[in-house]
C-alpha positions in Angstrom: 98.3 75.3 40.0 100.2 77.5 42.4 102.8 75.8 44.6 102.8 76.6 48.3 106.0 76.9 50.3 106.4 75.0 53.5 108.1 76.5 56.5 111.4 74.8 56.9 111.7 75.3 60.7 108.3 74.0 61.5 108.6 70.6 59.8 112.3 69.7 60.1 113.3 67.6 63.0 116.9 66.9 63.9 118.1 63.7 65.5 121.7 63.9 66.8 123.9 60.8 66.4 125.9 58.9 69.1 126.6 61.0 72.3 125.6 64.3 70.8 122.9 66.6 72.1 120.9 69.5 70.5 120.6 72.5 72.9 118.8 75.8 72.5 120.4 78.6 74.4 118.4 80.6 76.9 118.0 84.3 76.2 120.7 86.6 77.6 119.8 89.2 80.2 119.0 92.5 78.5 119.0 94.8 81.6 121.6 94.9 84.4 120.7 95.0 88.0 121.3 98.7 88.0 118.7 99.1 85.2 121.1 99.7 82.3 119.9 98.2 79.0 122.6 96.2 77.2 122.8 96.1 73.4 123.2 92.6 71.7 126.9 93.3 71.0 127.6 93.8 74.7 125.8 90.7 76.0 127.6 87.5 76.9 126.2 84.4 75.3 124.5 82.5 78.1 126.0 79.1 79.0 122.7 77.5 79.9 120.0 76.1 77.7 117.3 73.5 77.1 118.0 70.1 75.6 115.8 69.6 72.5 116.9 66.2 71.4 119.6 63.5 72.3 121.4 60.8 70.4 121.2 57.1 71.0 124.2 57.1 73.4 127.9 56.5 73.3 129.2 53.3 71.6 131.4 51.4 74.1 134.4 49.2 73.2 132.3 46.0 73.5 129.8 47.3 70.9 126.9 48.2 73.2 125.4 51.7 73.6 125.6 53.5 76.9 122.6 55.7 77.4 123.1 59.5 77.9 122.6 61.1 81.3 120.6 64.0 80.0 117.2 63.8 78.3 114.9 65.9 76.2 113.6 68.9 78.2 116.5 69.1 80.7 117.8 72.6 81.5 121.6 72.4 81.4 124.8 74.3 82.0 127.6 74.0 79.5 131.0 75.6 78.8 130.8 78.9 76.8 132.7 77.5 73.9 130.9 74.2 73.7 129.4 72.8 70.5 128.8 73.9 67.0 126.3 76.6 66.5 123.8 76.3 63.6 120.5 77.7 62.4 117.3 75.6 61.9 114.6 77.8 60.5 114.7 81.0 62.6 116.2 79.3 65.7 119.9 79.2 66.6 120.8 75.9 68.1 124.0 74.1 69.4 125.1 70.6 68.6 127.5 69.4 71.3 128.8 66.2 72.9 127.3 65.2 76.3 130.7 65.6 77.8 130.5 69.4 77.2 127.5 69.6 79.5 128.6 70.3 83.1 125.4 70.1 85.0 121.6 69.6 84.9 119.6 72.4 86.5 116.7 71.1 88.6 
């Protein structure tokens, strides 16, 4: 019998621990307001994205968990050097602490 390969990106889910959050960056602008098309090497990495999953919350000194302020589906602003970048399937994601997120976009 022939074995079939499963797509890694489609079946793998990631659950961050503690006060960590998984964010997918939004796409960078590819055309300037003047109509100039920018190559990938000239584009700044955007500092906004969508929250894909959140951890259980920060562990306090008394042993309880404090819930995070952000939730799955929120669009957020974060510092440009925030988090650790990793690939899951064909997607590039960021794993960061909630404190690296500066604002929720409504």
